[in-house]
Each structure stands twice: as C-alpha cells, then as structure tokens.
Backbone bond lengths (Angstrom), bond angles and torsions (degrees), N, CA, C in turn:
res aa  C-N    CA-C-N  psi(-1)  N-CA   C-N-CA  omega(-1)  CA-C   N-CA-C  phi
1 M - - - 1.452 - - 1.526 108.92 -
2 A 1.314 117.79 131.06 1.459 122.74 -179.26 1.527 109.91 -75.06
3 R 1.307 115.45 141.03 1.460 121.25 177.66 1.524 108.92 -80.58
4 E 1.335 116.09 148.41 1.462 121.07 176.00 1.521 109.47 -57.64
5 P 1.326 118.03 151.76 1.463 119.71 175.67 1.535 110.62 -60.28
6 Q 1.314 115.60 148.61 1.463 120.47 179.36 1.523 109.01 -62.68
7 P 1.337 117.12 131.70 1.462 119.22 -178.19 1.530 111.64 -75.20
8 T 1.296 114.98 166.34 1.459 123.04 168.59 1.514 105.99 -107.43
9 L 1.324 116.34 133.11 1.464 122.56 -178.03 1.521 108.80 -112.78
10 A 1.311 116.53 149.21 1.461 120.36 178.76 1.521 109.65 -123.41
11 T 1.323 115.84 135.04 1.459 121.94 172.18 1.524 106.52 -115.80
12 A 1.304 116.85 -173.43 1.463 119.86 -179.08 1.530 112.20 -58.12
13 R 1.335 117.11 -37.58 1.467 119.83 -174.57 1.520 114.70 -127.13
14 L 1.330 117.26 -4.70 1.459 120.95 -175.35 1.520 112.04 -123.44
15 T 1.319 115.04 149.24 1.452 122.39 164.33 1.524 105.02 -108.05
16 L 1.306 116.56 121.13 1.461 122.27 177.30 1.519 106.57 -101.75
17 R 1.323 114.96 111.79 1.462 120.29 -174.23 1.525 109.51 -131.97
18 P 1.334 116.73 164.98 1.465 118.87 175.30 1.533 110.21 -60.37
19 F 1.324 115.42 147.97 1.459 119.54 174.37 1.519 109.52 -68.99
20 R 1.330 115.16 147.64 1.465 122.64 176.84 1.529 108.76 -119.84
21 A 1.314 116.78 155.45 1.465 121.15 179.62 1.525 111.04 -54.78
22 E 1.319 117.14 -37.39 1.474 120.34 -177.98 1.532 113.46 -71.31
23 D 1.339 117.90 -5.04 1.468 121.35 175.70 1.526 112.64 -80.22
24 A 1.322 117.59 -8.66 1.466 120.86 -172.19 1.527 113.06 -55.94
25 E 1.313 117.42 -40.52 1.469 119.73 -178.92 1.528 111.38 -64.76
26 Q 1.328 116.84 -43.97 1.469 119.68 179.03 1.531 111.44 -68.94
27 V 1.333 117.70 -35.87 1.465 120.99 176.75 1.524 109.49 -63.58
28 T 1.326 116.93 -44.42 1.461 120.77 179.61 1.523 110.65 -59.90
29 A 1.322 117.09 -45.80 1.465 120.91 -178.97 1.529 111.64 -64.51
30 A 1.318 117.03 -42.44 1.470 120.59 -176.08 1.523 111.82 -77.73
31 A 1.325 116.57 -55.28 1.462 120.63 -176.76 1.520 111.49 -71.91
32 G 1.324 116.66 -17.57 1.448 120.75 -178.06 1.513 115.29 -77.97
33 S 1.307 117.66 -5.60 1.469 118.61 -179.61 1.529 109.72 -72.49
34 C 1.290 114.96 145.81 1.465 121.26 -179.87 1.530 110.68 -60.19
35 E 1.332 116.98 -36.97 1.469 120.99 -178.60 1.519 112.06 -63.39
36 I 1.329 117.29 -37.40 1.471 120.89 177.80 1.527 109.44 -67.43
37 A 1.309 116.92 -47.99 1.469 120.78 -179.64 1.528 110.94 -60.91
38 R 1.324 116.96 -38.54 1.468 120.65 -177.92 1.539 112.00 -64.28
39 T 1.326 117.42 -30.57 1.467 120.57 -173.93 1.523 113.80 -102.75
40 T 1.334 117.29 5.86 1.460 120.24 -179.83 1.526 110.35 -126.11
41 L 1.299 114.96 156.24 1.462 120.62 -177.76 1.524 112.65 -78.94
42 R 1.322 117.61 -44.05 1.467 120.63 -167.10 1.525 115.73 -105.93
43 I 1.316 118.57 2.43 1.463 119.36 179.69 1.524 108.85 -98.20
44 P 1.337 116.28 119.69 1.469 119.71 -179.69 1.532 111.62 -83.11
45 H 1.306 115.24 168.75 1.461 121.31 172.46 1.510 107.39 -140.66
46 P 1.296 120.20 128.35 1.466 126.22 1.88 1.533 112.67 -72.37
47 Y 1.311 114.22 160.83 1.464 122.62 -177.20 1.520 106.79 -121.77
48 D 1.319 117.26 115.31 1.463 119.00 -174.37 1.534 111.32 -104.46
49 P 1.334 116.85 167.36 1.474 120.70 -176.41 1.531 113.93 -56.53
50 R 1.323 118.05 -33.97 1.470 120.99 178.35 1.532 110.60 -60.85
51 M 1.341 116.34 -39.15 1.470 120.41 178.33 1.526 110.77 -63.67
52 A 1.328 116.64 -39.73 1.467 120.39 178.46 1.517 110.45 -64.17
53 E 1.322 116.98 -42.33 1.468 120.72 178.75 1.528 110.60 -62.41
54 E 1.328 116.72 -42.92 1.469 120.85 178.74 1.527 111.31 -65.48
55 F 1.340 116.52 -40.59 1.463 121.31 177.64 1.526 109.98 -59.05
56 I 1.320 117.27 -49.34 1.473 121.53 -177.97 1.529 110.54 -61.54
57 A 1.308 117.04 -44.92 1.473 119.99 178.67 1.519 111.20 -62.69
58 S 1.326 117.44 -41.43 1.465 119.74 -177.04 1.524 111.89 -69.22
59 V 1.334 118.26 -39.44 1.469 118.16 -179.43 1.524 110.87 -70.71
60 N 1.304 117.35 -31.36 1.466 119.56 176.20 1.528 111.05 -69.80
61 R 1.337 117.54 -38.03 1.475 120.48 173.30 1.525 110.32 -63.78
62 G 1.332 116.00 -37.85 1.469 120.72 179.53 1.514 112.52 -60.86
63 W 1.337 116.80 -39.84 1.476 118.23 176.67 1.530 109.31 -65.29
64 A 1.317 115.78 -44.03 1.469 120.20 -176.97 1.526 112.05 -61.44
65 D 1.340 117.58 -36.57 1.467 119.17 -178.03 1.539 113.71 -98.10
66 G 1.327 116.99 4.03 1.460 120.39 174.44 1.523 115.02 82.32
67 T 1.332 117.67 13.74 1.467 119.57 -178.32 1.522 113.52 -105.65
68 A 1.327 117.80 -1.07 1.464 119.75 179.90 1.519 110.72 -155.79
69 A 1.321 114.38 152.02 1.459 122.87 171.69 1.527 105.43 -139.59
70 V 1.329 115.53 87.39 1.462 121.35 -175.03 1.518 108.73 -114.06
71 F 1.328 115.28 134.45 1.458 121.65 -172.97 1.518 111.98 -124.22
72 A 1.333 115.22 145.53 1.460 122.41 168.79 1.525 106.20 -82.87
73 G 1.309 116.95 126.41 1.460 121.84 176.61 1.515 108.97 -93.44
74 V 1.331 115.99 107.97 1.456 121.89 -176.62 1.519 108.54 -108.20
75 E 1.306 115.71 127.59 1.461 121.34 177.96 1.524 108.57 -63.62
76 S 1.322 116.93 120.31 1.464 120.71 -175.40 1.523 112.33 -62.07
77 S 1.325 117.59 -35.25 1.466 120.67 -175.83 1.527 113.20 -76.06
78 T 1.346 118.28 -26.33 1.462 120.38 -175.05 1.521 114.44 -118.61
79 G 1.338 118.31 -18.63 1.458 121.71 -175.31 1.520 113.06 77.71
80 T 1.336 117.52 8.72 1.454 122.61 -178.33 1.516 110.43 -85.09
81 L 1.329 116.72 134.68 1.457 121.32 174.72 1.529 107.05 -73.33
82 V 1.330 116.61 116.01 1.466 120.72 -175.50 1.517 113.37 -117.25
83 A 1.332 117.57 -8.05 1.457 119.17 -175.20 1.521 111.29 -160.77
84 S 1.310 113.29 165.59 1.458 122.05 167.53 1.517 106.13 -133.27
85 A 1.305 116.76 136.13 1.464 121.33 177.12 1.510 107.59 -142.04
86 G 1.324 115.39 138.10 1.446 116.73 -176.54 1.502 114.81 -160.79
87 L 1.307 113.04 170.45 1.454 123.31 177.41 1.521 108.24 -121.23
88 T 1.321 116.53 128.83 1.458 121.85 169.29 1.517 105.44 -97.02
89 I 1.314 116.25 113.95 1.463 122.35 -167.16 1.527 111.26 -100.12
90 E 1.323 114.79 137.22 1.463 122.33 170.01 1.534 105.87 -112.15
91 P 1.340 117.16 89.40 1.461 120.72 -173.10 1.533 113.85 -56.65
92 E 1.340 117.23 -37.84 1.460 119.78 -176.64 1.527 112.55 -64.95
93 H 1.330 117.31 -21.68 1.469 121.25 179.63 1.533 112.38 -110.59
94 R 1.346 116.17 1.75 1.476 122.38 -178.92 1.524 111.35 50.78
95 R 1.340 115.07 46.47 1.461 120.25 178.17 1.523 109.18 -138.80
96 A 1.340 114.43 164.79 1.465 119.53 178.68 1.516 109.41 -150.24
97 E 1.323 113.77 156.19 1.455 120.88 172.71 1.524 108.30 -103.03
98 L 1.321 116.63 129.61 1.458 123.40 177.91 1.519 109.35 -88.70
99 G 1.313 116.22 136.78 1.460 121.28 174.93 1.512 109.72 -145.42
100 Y 1.337 116.69 155.84 1.458 120.95 -178.64 1.520 110.06 -162.40
101 W 1.315 115.36 160.85 1.457 123.10 165.22 1.521 107.28 -146.90
102 V 1.324 115.06 155.63 1.465 122.71 -179.97 1.522 107.72 -132.05
103 R 1.332 116.28 138.39 1.465 120.53 175.78 1.517 110.28 -50.07
104 V 1.314 116.79 140.22 1.467 121.86 -175.76 1.525 111.76 -57.10
105 D 1.333 118.48 -39.65 1.469 119.30 -178.37 1.527 113.17 -73.69
106 R 1.341 117.02 0.18 1.474 121.06 175.78 1.534 111.35 -116.30
107 W 1.317 117.76 6.29 1.467 120.62 177.79 1.526 110.15 -59.43
108 G 1.323 115.42 145.50 1.461 121.47 175.91 1.517 114.55 79.04
109 M 1.311 117.94 8.53 1.462 121.46 -177.87 1.531 112.73 -102.09
110 G 1.328 117.99 1.43 1.458 120.99 177.35 1.513 115.59 86.72
111 Y 1.335 118.38 6.99 1.460 120.16 -178.41 1.528 112.69 -67.27
112 A 1.320 117.39 -37.55 1.474 119.06 179.42 1.524 110.33 -64.26
113 T 1.320 116.99 -41.33 1.465 121.25 178.48 1.524 110.56 -63.74
114 E 1.322 115.83 -46.42 1.464 121.62 -178.39 1.532 111.40 -60.33
115 A 1.312 116.05 -47.76 1.465 120.48 -179.50 1.531 111.26 -66.81
116 S 1.330 116.54 -41.52 1.468 120.39 -178.45 1.520 112.10 -65.93
117 E 1.319 117.20 -39.42 1.482 120.92 175.63 1.525 110.11 -57.98
118 S 1.323 116.24 -44.82 1.461 120.74 -179.68 1.524 111.29 -63.54
119 L 1.336 117.09 -38.12 1.465 120.07 179.71 1.522 111.98 -70.60
120 L 1.333 117.48 -33.91 1.470 118.23 174.90 1.523 110.50 -63.48
121 Q 1.316 116.51 -40.86 1.468 120.47 177.29 1.534 110.16 -59.51
122 L 1.316 116.72 -46.90 1.461 121.67 178.02 1.529 110.66 -60.46
123 A 1.328 116.64 -44.67 1.470 121.54 -176.64 1.517 111.54 -59.74
124 F 1.319 116.11 -45.97 1.466 119.31 -172.23 1.522 113.93 -89.38
125 T 1.299 118.25 -22.33 1.466 119.00 179.00 1.526 110.94 -99.76
126 T 1.305 117.13 -67.63 1.465 121.68 -175.25 1.529 112.70 -66.37
127 L 1.339 116.67 -46.47 1.468 119.93 -174.63 1.528 113.46 -87.97
128 G 1.319 118.37 -12.59 1.458 121.73 176.97 1.518 114.95 65.36
129 L 1.317 117.40 31.38 1.460 120.01 179.97 1.527 110.89 -78.40
130 E 1.314 115.52 158.53 1.462 122.19 179.87 1.523 112.09 -100.04
131 R 1.321 116.62 -27.97 1.468 120.55 -174.42 1.524 110.24 -147.26
132 V 1.331 115.28 142.87 1.458 121.84 170.61 1.521 106.67 -128.42
133 H 1.323 115.44 132.36 1.464 119.83 178.42 1.525 109.08 -126.01
134 A 1.316 115.34 163.16 1.463 121.49 178.71 1.511 108.32 -153.29
135 H 1.307 114.87 160.75 1.453 119.39 174.16 1.522 108.51 -137.27
136 A 1.307 114.88 155.18 1.463 121.09 177.94 1.511 108.06 -143.24
137 F 1.324 116.15 148.80 1.449 118.15 172.28 1.523 107.60 -58.39
138 A 1.318 117.30 132.54 1.463 120.45 178.71 1.525 111.15 -59.63
139 S 1.312 116.90 -21.42 1.467 122.06 178.20 1.532 112.49 -83.91
140 N 1.340 117.91 7.18 1.466 122.24 -178.84 1.538 109.51 -117.23
141 P 1.339 117.08 78.50 1.469 119.61 -176.23 1.528 113.55 -62.87
142 S 1.320 118.34 -27.36 1.470 120.02 179.61 1.518 110.84 -64.32
143 S 1.314 117.26 -44.21 1.457 120.35 179.68 1.528 110.72 -67.95
144 I 1.309 116.75 -37.74 1.466 120.46 177.35 1.528 110.12 -61.96
145 R 1.337 117.55 -40.63 1.476 120.82 177.84 1.529 110.94 -61.98
146 V 1.341 117.19 -40.26 1.467 120.52 178.04 1.525 109.54 -58.25
147 L 1.318 116.99 -48.86 1.465 120.96 -177.07 1.527 111.12 -63.12
148 M 1.313 117.32 -38.44 1.469 120.58 178.02 1.539 110.87 -68.24
149 K 1.339 116.84 -40.64 1.467 120.58 -179.23 1.521 112.27 -61.44
150 I 1.331 117.16 -33.54 1.469 119.18 -178.00 1.529 112.00 -88.21
151 G 1.327 116.05 9.40 1.462 120.04 173.00 1.508 115.94 92.28
152 M 1.322 117.91 6.73 1.463 119.16 178.40 1.528 109.32 -73.82
153 K 1.312 114.66 145.62 1.464 121.21 -178.64 1.528 110.03 -101.87
154 P 1.341 116.08 139.76 1.465 118.58 175.38 1.531 109.89 -63.85
155 E 1.324 116.34 135.56 1.462 121.17 -178.97 1.517 112.82 -121.40
156 G 1.316 116.53 5.04 1.452 119.57 176.98 1.511 112.52 133.05
157 V 1.314 114.31 175.10 1.458 121.64 178.70 1.527 107.86 -128.44
158 L 1.312 115.45 128.36 1.458 121.25 174.61 1.526 106.37 -93.28
159 R 1.326 116.11 107.91 1.454 121.14 -174.32 1.521 111.48 -75.32
160 R 1.344 115.02 137.59 1.465 122.38 -179.40 1.528 111.64 44.17
161 H 1.291 114.97 49.42 1.468 121.84 -173.49 1.527 112.77 -85.60
162 I 1.312 117.55 -30.49 1.464 122.47 -175.32 1.526 109.40 -126.89
163 L 1.307 115.81 135.90 1.459 121.13 172.75 1.528 106.48 -102.96
164 K 1.317 116.04 104.92 1.470 122.08 -176.92 1.521 108.20 -116.10
165 W 1.302 116.42 118.17 1.462 123.36 177.89 1.523 111.69 53.71
166 G 1.332 115.40 39.80 1.457 120.66 176.54 1.523 115.37 81.76
167 L 1.329 117.22 3.11 1.468 121.49 179.42 1.520 109.79 -119.61
168 W 1.326 116.02 135.60 1.463 120.30 176.41 1.517 109.54 -73.30
169 Q 1.338 115.20 137.17 1.463 121.53 178.69 1.521 109.20 -121.56
170 D 1.328 116.25 132.81 1.453 121.63 169.73 1.527 107.70 -80.91
171 M 1.331 116.75 142.57 1.466 121.11 178.93 1.525 109.90 -110.16
172 A 1.318 116.39 120.89 1.462 122.22 174.96 1.524 108.02 -86.23
173 M 1.330 116.44 127.33 1.454 122.20 -175.77 1.531 110.32 -105.15
174 F 1.333 116.31 139.47 1.465 122.75 -179.23 1.518 109.29 -136.83
175 G 1.333 116.93 155.44 1.451 120.79 177.04 1.511 111.53 -156.97
176 I 1.314 114.68 159.53 1.466 121.67 174.71 1.529 107.55 -145.48
177 L 1.325 115.18 140.22 1.457 122.21 178.80 1.518 110.01 -102.24
178 R 1.317 115.32 158.19 1.470 120.89 -179.45 1.529 112.01 -52.93
179 D 1.333 117.99 -47.96 1.461 119.24 -176.78 1.529 112.07 -69.51
180 E 1.318 118.41 -28.00 1.470 120.74 175.08 1.525 110.23 -68.18
181 R 1.305 116.34 -40.06 1.466 121.09 178.27 1.519 110.30 -65.80
182 S 1.334 117.17 -42.67 1.467 121.27 179.35 1.512 110.37 -62.50
183 A 1.338 117.42 -43.56 1.459 120.56 179.44 1.521 110.86 -65.43
184 R 1.316 117.27 -38.55 1.468 121.41 179.34 1.525 110.14 -63.94
185 C 1.333 116.88 -41.15 1.465 119.88 -179.93 1.519 111.08 -65.52
186 L 1.331 117.01 -36.20 1.458 120.21 179.29 1.525 111.91 -71.68
187 D 1.336 116.34 -35.85 1.464 121.54 -178.07 1.517 113.53 -82.69
188 G 1.325 117.79 -15.02 1.469 121.31 -175.32 1.518 109.53 95.45
189 P 1.339 116.12 178.45 1.464 119.74 -176.60 1.513 114.04 -65.38
C-alpha cells in the first residue's frame, strides 16, 4: 500500500515541506558550516554537495517507507531554506527521535522551537506515535532550551557517550509521551 504524500506544515514564520533535489545547494551551504557540524551528531565537516544530495534522497525514501518525516524549514517571508527538522521513526515501537538544525545566521530566532513544536503535533496526531525522544550535546545549552520549551522532560545524561572531533561529549536525553503532550496542550504553554 502506498503511503500518503508527505504533508506541508505551516508555522507562524516557516513552511515545513518535503526536501527537493534543488535544495541541495542551500543544504550544503547551511549544513556545511563548522558550527552546525560541531553541535550535531551526524553532520560531518566538510560537507559537500554530494552529501546534501544523498541526504535529500534518503529522507524522501524514509517518508515513503515510514521510517522518517524530515522537513525543509523555509522562511515564509523570504523563501530561504533556514532549517531542517525531522523525526526518525521506529514504527514497531510507535516512537521517534526528533532532530533539527538551523542556519547559523538564524540562530536564536526561535526557528528550532517553532519547527519542533509542529513536528510534535504531527507525531502525536497524524502519525499516531506514543513517544518522541531527543538528545543534545550537554555542551549545547541552546538545543537543550529548545527541548525544554517544547515540553520534553530530561531523562538523564549519558556521560562521555560520543567522541566528536577527538573530544568526549556527554549526551543529554529528553522525551515526551503522547499523554504529556495532550495535557500540556490543554493546560497551555
């Protein structure tokens, strides 16, 4: 059975849409910055156009097979790709891992929070998931603030869990359950 086409989501300032092949140049420029690679687990540096093309193809396959829901975050006012936000889905466990990055020149503007809120809504309503979890380098307080703002609860720290560029990184773990999200929506922010 074919899966429905990936939806386009709208937030106050972003259009979250499926990635397109023509996004590769903007993905390379944004994800290719050293600052993005330093604060994320899976983005290498340097990051070349071939990697962007492979990323776009893989996330589109992920939607088709039900293992991912990854979106290009496009600034509604300018049409500029400023972020990526997505869910890596484990259908058999009805859970997903949330991940995101934002172009360096848009850091601190609330785009990660905005996109992540929209993905939680998608996860618990449209996709019927029970749990969403995320992790951030403990040395990345901005990402930790995003996860706290969207209602995720701290679930622990994995000490010296990742060796990134020759330095050990502690991973802060966060999670939110469907009923916690529902209660939060009823109670307000």
